[in-house]
N, C-alpha and C positions, 0 to 999 in steps of 0.2 A: 767290749765289742769296740774296738776301734776303729775309726771310717776307713775301711779298707776299698782301696778303687778297684775297677777294672782291671786296670792294668797291671797292678800288685797280684790280684789274684790269677792272672795270667802269666808272672813272672815267677809266680810258686810251682809253677809245671814245668820242668826243666827236662831236657832229652834222658835226664838219668832217673825218673820219676816214672813209678809204676803206679797206673791210674786202676783200680780194681771198683767196678759199679755193679752194685747187688739190686736187685728186685727184692722188694719184702712180702712174705707173705706170712698166714698167720701159723703154719706149721711148717713150711720149707722156704730157704730162699735158696734164689740165683746169681750166682757171680759170673761175670767176663771180666778179662784182664787186657789191658790195652797200654799202647806207648802215649808219649805227649802227641803224636801227630794223630792217632785215633788206629793206628795199625794194631789189631789183635792178635793177642800172644799165644792164642789156643783155639784151636775150632770149635770146641763145643762149652757152653756153661757149666761150669761147677755146680751143682745141687747141693746143700748140706739142709741140717735139720735144726731147728729152731732149739735146741738145749745145748745143753757143755759140750758132748762128744761132738756134735755137730760145727759148733764153734773151734775147737781144738782141730779139728779135721780143716776145715776153712783155713786156719792159720798155717797150717803145714803146705794144703797147696798152694797158698800164696808166698810161702817161705821159698818154695819149690822152683818156682816160676824168678821170683826176685833173683835168686843165686844164679838160676841156670843163663837168664839175659844179663846179667850182672847190671841191674837196676841199684840205686842205690838209696831211695828212699820211697816211699809208698804214700799214696794218698787214696781213701777209700769215700768212696761215696755213695748217698743211697736216696731213694724218693721216700720222705716220709710218710707210711700209712698207719693211719690210726695210733695203735699204741704198741703194734706188734716190732718196732722196730727199738723201741728202749732197751732191751736184754742186751742187743747183738751191739749197740753204740755203747753201752757202759763198758761191754767185755772190752771192746776195741779202744776204748779211749784209757781203761784202765791200764792197757798195757801200751800205752806210750804212741800212740797210731792217731795219725791223722784223719779226723773223721768230718764230713762237710755232708752238706744235705741240698737236694735241689729241687725247684717248687715245681710241682705237679702240672703247674701250666706251664712252663719251659718245655718240660719231659712231652707234655701233649704235643705241642708243636714240633720240636724237633723230630719226634717218632717216624712220622711219614717219610721225612727229608733224611732220616739217617737210614732207616731200612726197606726203604722204597714201597711200605705197605702202610696202611692205617689200622690194619688190626691189630689187638691187644695180645700178647703172648708173654709168659714168665720167662721163660730163654730170652725173647728179643729187646724185652723193654731197657735192661742193661746197657745196649749199645745206645739207644737214647739217652741214658741218662751220660753214660761217659762222654758224649759229644756235649752234651748240655757242659759238662765240670770243663769240658777241654776248651770250649767259648768262654769261660770266667765267669758261667752265670750259677753259681753256688753260694752259699753261705756256710760260715764256720757253724758247728754246733753250739749250742749253750746247754748245758745240763746242770741247773742251780745246786748248791751244794749246803747243806750246814744249815742253820735257821733258814737261809732264802730258800733251800728243799722242803724244809717243813712247814715255812707258812704258805707257799704256793700247794703242798696237797692238803693240808688243813683248809685251805679254801676250797679247794677243789672239791674236798669231802661235804663241806658245809653248802656247797653251791647245789650238790646232788641230793642232800637232803631238804635244802627250801623246797626244790623242786617237788619232792614227793610231801613235802607239807602243804604247798599249794594245791597238789591233787585230791590231797585229804581234805582240806577244806570246801574246795568244790564238789567233793563227794557229797559231804554233811549238805551243803547247800541244795544239792538236788534231791536228798532224801528230804530234808525239813518242806521243801515248798512241794514235796508229792505227798505228801501228808498231816501237814498242815501250813497251805499255801499264804495264812491270814499273818502267820508270824512279821512281814512287811509292815504292819501296820503299827506294831509296837517297837520292833527292832529297825536301825538302819543297817545293820550289818551283821553277818551270821557267826562273826569272831567275839560277839561281845560276850562279856565272861557270864554274866548273871542267863543269857541263855543257854550256852553250852551246858551249864550246871544243871540247868532245868530239863534238859534233853537227858540226863543222867537217871535222875529219878523219874520224870514223867514225860516221855517221849511224845507220846501221841493227844492228839486233844483231848479224848477220852479220860485221858491218864490226867490230863490238867485239871480237867472238871471235878473228875472224881478228888484229887489233892486239893482243890478250894484255894480260895484268896488266902486264909489263914495259914494251910498248909505251906504255901507258896515262901509266903513272908518269914516264916520259921524256918524253913528249909534255905533258904539264902542266909539268914542270922546264924546259921550254924556253921556257914563258910566266911562269915566277917562280911556278907554283901548286904550291906543297908540300902535300900532302893527304897523309895517311896512306895506306898500301899497302894498308890493308883495304877502302877505299873503291872502289877499283880491282878489286880480287876480289872484291866484292859485284857490282858492274857485269857483268863476265865472267860471274859462275854466272848471274845473272839473263839474261842476254842469250843464252844455251843453252837455257833452258828456257821464252824468248818466244814467246807465242803471237799477236804482233803479224801484220799483213798483210805479207806476203812479195811479192805481186805488183806489178808496175810499179817494180822495184827502182830503176831506171836513172833512170824520170822521179821517183820520189821522192825520190833524191839531189840531183839536179836543182832540184827545189820547196824543200826544205830550205836549199838554198845562196841562193836569192833571200830567202826568207824573213829569211835571219840578215844578207843584206843589208840588206834593209831595217830591221830590228832597229839594224845597227849606226849605219844614215845617222840615223835617228830620235833615236838617244840622242845622237850626236855633234851634231845641231842645236840638242838640248835645252842639253846644254852650253853650245854658244853661247849660247844664248838667257839662258839662266841669267846668262852671262858679263855680257851686254850689261844685263839686269836688275838686276844688281849695283850697274853703276855709274850706273844711272837713278835706283836707290834713293835712291842717297848723295848724288843731287842733291836729291831732296825733302827740303825742310826739317824734321828730324826724323825724314824716314823710317826712319833705320836705327834709332833708339831703338824702334821697334815691336818688333824682335826679341831686347828684352831681356826680353820676358814667355817664359818657355818652354813651347814647344810651339810658338810663333810662326815659322814657317820664311821663309826669301826670298821663297818662292811666296806663302805666306799673306800677307806683308806688300806685296808687289807687286802683287798680284790685289786688294787692299784700297785702296792708292792710284790703281793704274790706272781702276779702276770709280767712287771718288771723283772724283779731279781733284783742284781746287783747293778744300783745306777750308775756307778762309776765306769761300766762299759760302754756308756753312751757318749762320744765325745762331743755332744750337743743337743740342746731339744729337738732342732730337725728331726734329728736320727729316732731319738724316742717317737715322736710323731708318726714318721714313717713305719716304724715298728707296730705302732697300734694300729695302722692302715688309716690314719687321719690326715698323709699329706695329699696336697691337692693337684688332681690331673687338669690338663687344658687340653682340648683339644683345637685344633685352630689348622686351615690350610689356605694358603694364600690371603685373600681377602676377607676370607669367611671364618667366625670365629665361633666354635662350638662353646657348649655351657660348661662351666668346671665342675668337678665332683673329686669328691674323695676316693682314694685310690680302694680300697676296702683291701687290701690285700697282706693285713697286717696280724697281728692276734686277735681272733675275733670277740673272745672273753673281756681283753683287755679296751678294745672300743665300747663293747655293750659298758662298762665301769664308768667307763668315761662322760658316756651318754649320758646315765641317769645319775652322776654326778653333777652333771649340768643342770639336769633338771632339779636338781636337790639346791644348787646352790643359786638358781636363780629366784627360787622362791624364798632361799632364808639370806641371802647376803645381797644389801643394796645394790654393792658397786658390780657385782656381777648381772643383775636384773639391767641395770642401767648400759653395760656392755653389750647386752642382748638387742635392747631398744635401740642404740647405736647402729648397730649392722642392720636394722629391719628398717630403719626410718633414715638412713644417711643419704645423700643425696646424688652421691654416683655409687651406682651399681646396688643398689638395697638388696637385702637380702629376703627369702622367705622365712616364716618363724622357722621352720626346724631347720634350714641351713644357717640361719642366726644362731640355734641353740647348737650345732655342730662348731659356730664358731666360737660360742663360749667353752665347749668341750676342749678345744685348741689351746684357747687362753690359760685356761684351768690345767692343761698338762703342763704347759710353760711353768705356771706358778710350783707347780707340785715338784718340778725338775729343779727349779732354781733354789727352793726352801732344803731340798735333799742334799743337793750336791755342795751348796754354798755354808749350809747349817744355821739358817736364818729361821726367826718369827715371821707369822704372816703378817703382812702389813696390807691393810685396805688401800691406802693410800696411792700406793704402786700401781693399783690396777688402772691401767690406761685403754684408752683405742682412738686411733687416728692418732698417736703421738701426743694425747693430752688425756687428763683425767677427764671421765665422765661427769656427766651432770647427774649426781646422785641424789641432790634433794628433790629435783624435779621427778626422778621413779620411784623415791622409796613410798 
């Protein structure tokens, strides 16, 4: 993704360019044709279905207009709607057609001026999309290919499984807190291996009392869990005095077994996906180097690489920062200066990955902790804690970019703030 200016985008639309604007739907799409001045070439919108025959009819409709009106090239623009636009975009790009996307924000702002109406309509929305394209406010489509596509898909699937895994943990937590609320006096986390194993054999307090201290210790040792006998004694003692719900014990035992099976299945899927991510990150040029930074795990490195794709398409770190929505916006008018903030208009998953990465490196890397402290306590314009963390995320993003583009190893001595190295010794 080279740094294409708005003037270059405007120059790409010539008087010989046929502009096709498409409103994307779940089952049907609506297209309209325009010239470079915004003059519509047909009175009615063309409706076609989201299938091969529909795509073929759309191509025929577009080619008919192109030949009759003697256009030499075509630019197809659409407003990305969920996942419904992927098949059409790939179909058109495979046929060497230029496809661009427009921001929903720009389309919404343009709609009323273009259609003289604030109402939303599938047949009228392409008019606003075309006006956005003609004004040069469009973006080229990037669809990752090869290893980049595999990495993004694998990370997306893992992200989804992780959400399900968290939900299963929360449900187990709710169940145990209902039937055995005293578990907190023995364990600090519901994810403790010995606790989860015990729930399989003796889920309810009455089951724990029946199993007894010797039974618990023996059961743990069968699965090579050598915990102190004192913990088993505390469990039995708390189970005897438990105030947990006692009704529907039979159904409760079935429920916790189902929840534990969900937990095990999600954990197995995560392990499988992590193994696949490790393989894909290894194939990414310089991808493994990112994990040289203390606090950058496989999941963080994979998430960054999956969202970025081909790093060479960014001419510089500022463009990558803007892509992540971490570029700084300033509001000022005359003598009044508003508070700066990040734009938040990039890929939200990449922004989330960088925020989690900043939290991690601040905890594990003294040099990044020093950067955070510098921004929080500098004399001029000190930042709030969350703002300082965002600044660390931006710094880390630039480090990622330099390591991947230059193919260099991580060097903590080059982490600077304010033009000089931070006082690591004071903050470590």
